N, C-alpha and C positions, 0 to 999 in steps of 0.2 A: 416480455412476460414468459417466464420459463418454468415449466414443471410445477405449476401451482394448481392445487386441486381444492375444490370445496363442493358442497351440495348445490350451491347457487350458480356456479359457473364452471365452464371448461372451454378449451380453445376451439377455434374454428379456422378453416381455410376454405376458399371457394374458387371455383373456376367455371368458365363457361365455354361452350363450343362455338367456334366460328365456322360457318358454312362457306368454305373456299374463299375466305377473305384473309388478308395478310396483316391485320392490325395486331396480331399476337405473335408475330414472327421474331420479335426481339425480347429476350429476357435479360434483366439486370437485377442482381440479387446478391445476398451474402457478402462475402469478403472480396469485393472487387470482381465478382464473377459475371460472366456474360455468355449467352448462347444465341447464335444467329441461325434461325431455322430456314433462311432463304437458300441455304446450300444443302446438298445431299452427299454425305451425311452432314449434320449440323456442325458449324465451326464455333470457335471460342475466341471472340475478339478480346483484346486487351485494352486497358485504359479506363475501365469503369471506375467512377469516382466513389462508389460506396466503400466502406460505411462511414457514417458521421454522427454516431451517438455522442451527445454533448457531455462535457464535464458535469458532475464530478466523476463520472464513469470513465474508464479507459476506452478510448474510441474503438468501436468495433466489437467489444466483448459481447454485447447483447443486441446487436442488430437483428431484427426479426423480419417484419413485414416490409415489402417493397411493391411498387407498381411500375410498369413500363408500358409504352405504347409505340407502335410502328405505324407508318403510312399505310392506309388500307389498300392502296393500289400497288405500291412497290415493295412493301415490307421493310423499308428502311427505318431506322430508329428515329423517333421524334423527340421523346424525352422520357425521364424516369425519376422516381422520387422514393424517399423513405418515410414520407409523412412530415419531415422537417424541412428539407431542401428539395428543390427540383432542378435537375441538370438537363442541359440540352444535348443534341446529338454529338457535340464536340466534347462531351464530358465536363462541361463548365457550368457552374451554377448560373441560372438565369439571373439577370440584373436585379429583378425584384422577387427572386425565387427562394428566399430564406424565411425562417420563422412561420411556417405554414400552419402551426398550431397542433401538430400531431404529437407523437411520442417524445416529449421534450425532456423527460427525466430518465425513465427506463426505456423499454421498447414495447411496441404493440404488435401482437401476432398478425393481425390484419391492419397494418398501419395506414394503408391508402388503397383506394380504388379509383381508376380513371375511366370516365365515360365521355363520349363525344356530346357536345351540347346540341340537342335536337334543333334542326333547322339551320345549323351553321356548318360550313366546311372547314373552318380554321380554329374554332374554339372548343376547349375541353374543360370539363369539371374535374378537379382533384378533390375527392372527399377524404378527409383524414380522421383517424380514430386515435384518441389519446390512450395511453397505457392504463391498465387496470390499477396498478399500484398507486399512481399519483391521481390520475383521473380528474384533473381540474378543468379540462377543456372539452370533454365529450367529443362530439362530431363537429367538425368545421369543414368549410369548403372554399376553394379558390378557383379562379377561371384563368386558364392559359389561352392566349391568342397566338397562334403560330405565324401570323403575319407580322408580329413585332420583332425587333432586333434582327432585321434583315433576313427574316424567314427562319431564324433559330428559335423564336418563341419567347414569351415572357408573360408574367402574371399581369393582368390588367390592373391599372391603378384603381384603388378603392374596391377591388374584388378579391381580396386576400384574407384568409382566416375568418370567414364569415361564420358566426356561431349558428349551428342548426339544432343540435340535440344534446342534452346533458344526460348521456347514458354511460354509466361507469360500471355496470355489472359485468360486462363481458367485453371482449375485443372483436366482436363479430361485425363484419362489414362486407357486403357484396352487392352486386347489381345485376338486373336482368331486364330485357326489353319488355315493354307492355305489349300485349297481344294486339292492341289497336294500332300499333306501329307509329305512335306519335310521341313516344318517350320511353322512360325507364322507371323501374322500381329500384330504389336504394334501400337495402335491407339491413336491419340490425335487430338487437333485442330491446324490449321496452325497459324502463327504469325501475319498475316495481318488482322487488325480490319476492314479495309475498304473493302477488298475483302475476306471474311471469307471462310475458307476451312476445309476439313476433311483430316487429314494427316495419312497415313498408312505406317509404316516402315517394311521392310522385314527382318525377323530374321531366318537364316538358320544355318546349320552346318558350313558355311563359315564365319559367323559372323553377325553383324548388319549393314545393308545398311543405311548410314546416310542421304541419299536422299530419302524423302518420296514420295509415290504416293499421289497426291493431288486431291481432288474432291470438287467442289463448293457446299457450303451450304448457306442457307438463312441468318444464323448468327452463330457465334461461341457460343456454349452453351452445355448444358447437353445432355446426350444421353445414349443409351444402345442397344446392339445387342441381337437378340433372340438366343435361344440355338441351332437352326438349322443353324445359320450363314447366314441367308437370308434376314433379315429385321433389320433396324436401326431406332430407335425412338428418337426424340429430341424435345426440346421446340419449339413452333411455333414462327412465325415472330411477332415482336413487332409492334403494331399499335399506332402511336402517337396521333391519333384522339381520340380513346377511352381510351388511356393511359394504355393499357394492352396487353398481348401476345395473339395471335390468336390460341388458342388450342394447338395442337402438330402436328408434322410432322412425317410421315412414309416414309422411303426410302427403296429402294432395296439395299442390300449389296452383293457384288461379292467377295466370298472368294478366287477366283482364281486370281483376279487382285488387290484386296484391295480397290476398288472404291465403292462409293455409288452413286445412281442416282434415277431418277423418284420420286421426292418428291410429296407426297399427303398430303394435309392439312386436318386434322380432326377438324372441326369447333366447338370445344367445349369451351364454355366460363364459367369461374369461377367467383365468386363474389369477386373481389378484390384480387384474389390469382393467382399464376402462377404455372403451372404444370412443375416441374423440376426434380422430382425423379421418375424413371421408373423401372419396372420389368415385364418381360414376364413370363408366366407359361411355364412349360417344353414342353408342346405340341404346344406352340405358338398361341393357340386359344384366350387367354385372356391377357389383359394388365392391370397392376396396375400403376396408375400415381398419384403423390401427389404434393401438394404445401406446403408451410410452415405451413398452418393451415387447410389442407383438404386432403382427400385421396379417390380415385375413382377406380372403377372396370369397364373395357370396354370389350365388346365382339368383338374381331377382326375377328371372323369367319363370321360375317355378310357381310364383304367385302366392302359394300358401305360406303363412308366416312360419309354421313349424318346419316345412320343407326348406325354406330359405335359411333358417337357423341351422338345420342339419347339413346344409351345403357348405357351411363355413370351413374353409381350408386354410390352415396357417402356412404362411410363406416365410421361410427363414432367410433373411437378407442381412448381411453384415453381422455384427456382434450383438446377440440378443441381450447381453447384459448392459449395453449402452442405450441411451434414449433413442426412440424412433420418432420421426416427425412427419412433415406434410407430404402426401402424395399429390401429383398433379399430372393430368394428361397434357401431352405436348402436341404442337402442330404437326409433328411427324407421326402421330397416332401411337406413339410409345408412351408408357407411364413412367414418370420420374418420381423418385422417392428418396428422402433424406434420412440417413442413419448417422448418429453421432459417433465420433471417434474416441470420445472420452466419456466416463461415467457422469461428468458434470453437465454434459450437453452443450458446453460452450464451443463455438466453432474455432477454426474451420472444420466442417464435417465432410462426409462423403456423399456424393449424389450418385444414385444408381439408376440405370435405365432398364425397364422391363419391357421387352418386346412382345408383340402379340397379346396385349392385355385384354382384348375383347374376346378371348377364347375361354372355354372351360379351364378350371384350375390346372388340370393335368396337361394342358396344351399351351400354357403361356411360356414366355421366355424365348431366347436366352436372357439372362440377367447379368449385367456387367456394370462395373464402376466407371464413372467418368474420370478424366484426368484430374490429378490432384490440384491443378491450378483452377479448376472449376469448383470453388470451395463454398458450399452453402452454409448458412447458419441454421435456421429452423424452417423458413418458409420459402416458397417459390412464387413468382409474380402471378397475380390473378389474371384470369382471362377476361376479355371484353367481347361480348356479342353485340354486333350492330343491330339497330332497329331493323326488323324484318319486313318493313313496308315497301322495299324496293323490288327485289326478286324473291319470291317465295320459294324456299328449297323444295325440290321434288322433280318428278319426271314430266315428260310431255309439255314442256314449257313453250316449245315452238309449235304453232299450228298453221294450217294452210286452208284457204277457202277456194273451192272449185274442184272439178274432177281431177284426181291424181293421175293424169295421163299426159305424156310428153307432147301430144299434139296441141294441148291447150296450155295457157298460162295460168299459174296459181298465184294467189295473193297470200303473203306470209305475215305473221304477227307473233309477238312474244307475250304470253299471258303472265299475270301476277306482277305487273309492273306499274309504278306510279312515279311521277316527277322525272320522266325520261326526257333527256335533252336530245338524244338521237341514238340510232342503231346502225352499225355498219355490218352488212351481211356478207357471208361467204356461202354460196350455194353448192360448193363442191362439184361443180359441173365444168370441167376444163374445156369442153367443146363449145360452150356458149357463154364463156366469161365466168370468172370465179368470184368477183368482188363487186358489190354494189356500194360504191364509195359516197353515195349521196346522203347517207345517214337517214334513210326513209324509215318511218315507223312501220309502214305497211307496204313493202315493195311488191312488185309483180315480177315473176320470172317464168320463162318457158324453157323447159329442159330440152336438151338436144336428142335424147333417146331414153327409152325405158331403162330402169336400173335402180340401184340403191345409192343414195347420196347422203353424205354427212353435212347437214346444214348447220352453220354456226352463226351466232349473232353477238357482236360486241356491243353491250348496252351501256350507254353513257348517261350517268346521273349527274346531279349538281356537284357531288363531292368525290365520286369515284366511278370506276367502270367495272363491269362484270361480264363474263362470257358464258353463254349457254350453248349447248349442242343437242342435235336431235337427228337420228337416222331416219330418212324419209324414203319411202318406196314409191317409185313412179312407174306406172304401167302403160301398155298400149291402150288407146281409147277403144271401147267396144264399137262395132259397126253401127252406123246410123241406119235405122230402117227406112226404106223408101216411102215417100208420101203416097197414100192411097185414099181413095174415096170410100164411103161406108159400104158400098156394095162390091168392092174390089179386094181380091186376095192375091198376094204375090208370093211365089216360091222361086228362089234363085236356082239357076240351072248349072252353076259351077260350084264345086266343092274342092278347096285346096287347104287341107288341115296342116300341111307341112310347109306352107309358104311358097309353093310353086306359082300360085296365081296372085290375085289381089288380096291384100290383108283383110278386107271385109268378107272374104269368102272362106274363112277358116271353119265355119259351121254352116249348115243349111237350116234355116228357120222359116216358119210361115209368118208372113207379115200381113197385117190387116187390122180391122177394127169392127166394133159392133157385133162380135161373134158370140153367139150363145152356146153352140155346140160344135164340135169338130172331130173328125176322124182323119188322121194323116198317116199313111203307110209308105214305106220305101222297100222295093223288091230288087233282088239281084236278077241276073239273066236267067236263072233257073226257077224263078218265081218264089224264092224263099224270102220271107219278111226279115229285113235286117234292122228296121227301125219303125216304131209306131208310137203315136201319142194321141190322147184324147183331151189334152190340156187346152181349154178354151182361152187361157191367159197367154198362150203362145210363148211360154217361157222355156219349153223343152225343144232342144235343137239336136240335129244329128251331126256328130263329129267325125264320121267316116270310119267308125269301128263297129265290130260285130262280135258279141260275146267277149268284150274287153280287148279284142285284138284289132290292129289297123288292117283295113282291107286294101287289096291291090287296086291300081288304077283300072277303071272300068266305067261302063255306062249303066246307070240304074234307072228304074221306073218308079214314079211316085203316083199315088192316087189320093185325092183329097175330097172329102165330103164335109160340108159346113152348113149350119143354120144360123142366119143372122138374127139380130134382136128384133128386126121388123118381120120375121117369119120367112124371109126369102131363103130358099135352098140353093146351094152352089155345089156343083160337082166339076172337078177338073183333074187332068192327069198330064204327065209330061216326063221328060228325061232329065236326069242329073248326071253330069260328067264328073267323076272323081279323078283329080290330079294329085300325084304324089310329089 
């Protein structure tokens, strides 16, 4: 589907953000093009089997949408597809991997999306979208099992080209995990041109629900979800008076229900162009939006629709007289963008890399063209976000139980996990062993000394592993107060704040219980008060300083008067020896 416009439909491309997972590290697209993001900088493998648009067209002329997926642990290629054929990691068609039901006449902008089958470590859904021009098959799906064909994968018998939805209005197809962590939403447009809708199909371990959740939209058209799964952006409403689209729309997306709501129009007008290709930055603060001949950067963090529209900054990339196509965030946190080399828009085209895309418009770049052998057509592969029910992204995932002092052992755990097979720990403590190899979920460890330690955990799930890290501070244990009876009060006679004596004598505190009132004073040899307290909770202690300065070694005198809860009065005095 190339450069076709109407009030009822426009193009779409969709990507999703992976939180430190490797399933998006292999791109296969365009005219035999490939990018491997496992290396730094990315490398460009050869041998990709694309394209395969079928006769009567010349093979490759109109190849558009593709999808590829890598192993979530290693980032190695598993398979890729153009919606018609699926190829394995050896760039060979899978034995049962042809005629998937996708774009069989022309080409579909979002030809396919791949998502892991919930509850399985080896099976994947391939959802295919037919092209708009012919539109005879709508959405179909097939199931790949990677345990077949000696680990190279194949379509399961009887699980190929299963009809799901007869939607021929657009070529919109994307997926996002349900917030419940038990499946995905497969997203397209509804089939009614008069009453346009946003359609979300529930995909779980029980299968694919053929009845979608529908939400009203202003018109069927292009769109994209942000990587947080909270916002959806799409082309604005068409205004027949001015003969153009009214900027773009921002909706709220609900990953629990699959619905979108609360449309907000961003009143940005282009000069004879229509914004129809969208991409959010990973943090959701910025939006890139393009039309066939223009490309803009918007600051969504401004919040106000008019301010967002005013922030629109045009980026001049490639030849502005040639068609512009899909932007896509990459695993290396750069933005990739397709610009045609000819006015027809037929590939091979040029793929540009925009560095620092999550910055204000004045601070993005540099912008550079990828080598000519990395030849895109119109689209780049969609992203796959895994179900977020294993490790919840965020900080403070590792926690400990017990006093954080090295004299005692602490029990560790990883929060936000489910379906855990085991955890291998590294406590970052070379003096007392660095690795607990027993894969305990809640291990106990005693550190060799006070300090800061980088504690890491390799968490093993049914299908993959993930690693979390946390900086842990371990301190000296506070001194234990001596055991007293209700009528007894104890004052230490040695003070060693600099460690010359026992570690428990770093301060002088009053120890006791059942105290209602107290007056505690410490005098130097000239009778000057250097410390005093009336705190009956006994939480105030002398650290050997006077007026903020350390005192020299000497002998000091204390006087104590106390009233116990039973009314008994206690008076005592004695010496305190300060050691440096």
